[in-house]
N, C-alpha and C positions, 0 to 999 in steps of 0.2 A: 877598051875599058868602058864599062857601062856608066852612063851619065846619072848621077845621083840628083834626084829632085827634092829640093829642100821645101818643106811645108811652109805655107804662108803664115805670117804671125796672126793669130786669132785675136779678135777683140772681145775680151771678157769684161763683165761688169766691174770685176775686181781691179782691172787696169784703167778703167775710166775715172773721170772726176766724180766726186761725191755729188749726189743729187741734193740741192739745197732745199727744195720744196718738192717732195716726191709725188704729191698729189697731182702736180701738172705734168710729170713725166720728163723724159730726157729730151724729147723733141722740142718742147717749149724752151728748155734751158739752152739747147743749141741755137735756137732762133734768137733768143735774147743775147747770147754771145755774139751772134752775127750782127745784131743791131748795134751793139757797143762798138764793133770794129768799123762801122760805116763812116765814111769821111764827112759827109754834110749833116747838119742838124735837121734839115728839111726831110731827108730820107729817113733819119732816125725817128722823127715824129710820125711819119706816115706808117712805117712798119710797126712802131710801137703801138699804135691804135689798132692795127690788125691783131697783134699778139694779145692785146687786152680783150678784144672780142672773143678770140679763141679761148682764152683763160676762162672767161665767163661761160662759154658754151661747154667746156670740159667739166665745170663745177656748177651745175645749175643750183645747187643748194645755197650757194652764196647770194642768190637773188632774194632770198628770204631775210638777209641781213639788211638793217636799216640803210647803211650807206655802202652798199657792196662795191660800187665803183672805186671808192676811196680805198677799200681793201684790196681790190685788184691792182691798183697802181702801187700801193705799198709792197704787194708781193712782187710786182715787176722790178722794183728797185732792190728788193732782197735777193731775187734770183740773180740779178746782174752784179751782186756783191757791192752795191751802191756805187757802181762805176758808169752807169748809163746816164747820158747827158741828153735829156729830152725836156720839152716843155710840158710839164705835168700839171693838170688843173688843181692838184693838191700839193701841200708842202712835202718836201722830200723827207722820209724818215731817217733817223740817225741810228747807227748801230747801238749806241748806248741806251737809247730809250726802249729797245726791244728786250734787252736783257735785264731790265729793272724788275725786280720782284715786288709784288704788291705787298702792302702792310698787312700783317696778320689781323684777323678779325678778333674784336674784344668781346668775348662772351661773358655774360654776367655770372659772377660767382657770389651769389646771394642765397642764403638759406631761408626757405619759406617755412613758417611755423606750422601752418595748417595747409598742406598741399592740395587738399581737395577744394579749398577756397581759392587758391591761386595767388599770384603776386598782385594782380590788379586790385583785389580787395584791400590789401595792405596799403597800396597807394591811395585808394579812395578814402580809407580811414584817416590817413595822414592829411589828406585834403579837408575832410570834415572837421578835424581838430583845429584847423586854422580858421574856420569860419566864425565870425563874431556875431552875426545876427542870430539870435536864439531861435526864431521861427524857421529860418532857412536851415539852420543847423539840425533842428529836430526833423525836418522833412528829409534832409540828406541822410541822417542816421537811419531813419526808417527804411529809406530806399536801399541802403546798404544791407540792412538786416533782411529785407525781402530777397535781395540777390543772393545773399549767403544761404538762405533756406533753399532757393532754387538749385544752387550749386551742390548743396548737401544731398538733396533728393536725387539728382542726376548721378551723383557718386555712389550713394548708398543704396539706391533703388528701393527705397522704403520711406515711410513717413517719419517725421521728426518733430519733436515738441518745440514750441516756441521758446521755452525756457533754456533749452540747450543752445539755440542760436543766439539768444541774448547773452548767455554766459560766455560763448566764444567771442562775441563782439566786445564784451567787457574785457576779456583777457587780451585780445589783439590790440585794443586801444590803450592798454596800460591802465585801465580803470578810469579813463576820462570820458568815454562815450557810454551812455546808458539810456534806455527808453523806459517809460512808465510801465508799471505792472499790468495795467488794463489795456495796453496796446496789443491788438491782435494782427499778426502778420498775414499776408496773403496765403490763401490756401493752395498748396502745390501737390500734385499727385503724379506719380510716376506712371507713364503710359509706355508699355512695350511697343516695339516697332512691329506693326502689323503687316508691313510690306513683305517681309520675308515669309510670314505665314501664308499670305495670299499667293505668293509664288509657289510655295510648296503644295498648296491645295490645287492650283492650276496644273502643276506638274503631275500630281496624282490623278487628276481628272484625265489628263492627256494619256497617261498610261493605261487607265481603266478603258478609255475608249479604244485605244489600240489593241488592248487584249480582247475586247469584245469583237472588234473587227476581225482579228486573227482567228478567234474561235469560230465566228460566223463563216469566214472565208474558208478556213480549213475543214470545217464539218461539211460545208456544201461541196467542196471539191472532192472529199473522200466519198460522199454519197454518190456523186455523179460517176466516179471511177468504179465504184461497186456495181452500179447499175450497168455500166458499159460491159464489165466483165461477165455479169450475169447474162446479158443479151448475147454476147459472143459465145458463152457456153451453150446456151440454148440452140443457137444456130448450128453449132458443131454436132449437137445430139440429133437434130433434125436431119442433117446431111448424112450422118452415119446410119440413121434409121432407114433413109431412102436407099442407101447402098445395099443394105441387108435384104430389102425387098427384091431387088434385081438378083 
């Protein structure tokens, strides 16, 4: 009767334990599991330090973190399922602290009356309304009007009359802030960005130079090739003429 050979049991990833932190791999997890089973704490501390150095070598991007050693020790406790008993230089993390979700960010839900001026203008106007000194208040209102004019020109890319700015200031302040009629705001002109135009000109110059070089190089090469062909043809004619004489 023929002996039947039973195949050995294969070790698939589906039959293994789940990787807790996959970025360190299964070997590190097996080493941490081995450290947990060591009998003495002195051995566990020595091997734990070796594993910490290995974890830092496997993930060099963690060195850019401010306190990457603290992060590595936290990962060591997490891989051991918080069962490793070593003298860690940092406090041991708790499972509850890891699963805590951060508080949602509170985004401002405020409507801006004139979006091209922004919310800062409204805050500055409220601050100017609370100033009691008349001279200081007048300078503050004039500075706000100049800032509004600059913001308007940047948004509209065109000039604006001072009367329009003063009217918007009067509307935003609820009719409480107003400048004299003879006050002239700072002159603001829109200047387009010339940096992109310079880059385009430089690119065009480079293309023109390349075309000129290609034209020069191509023409010269073709002329030389034509001269060589003519010389070869003349030599053939001479040779054929000499053969005919004989």
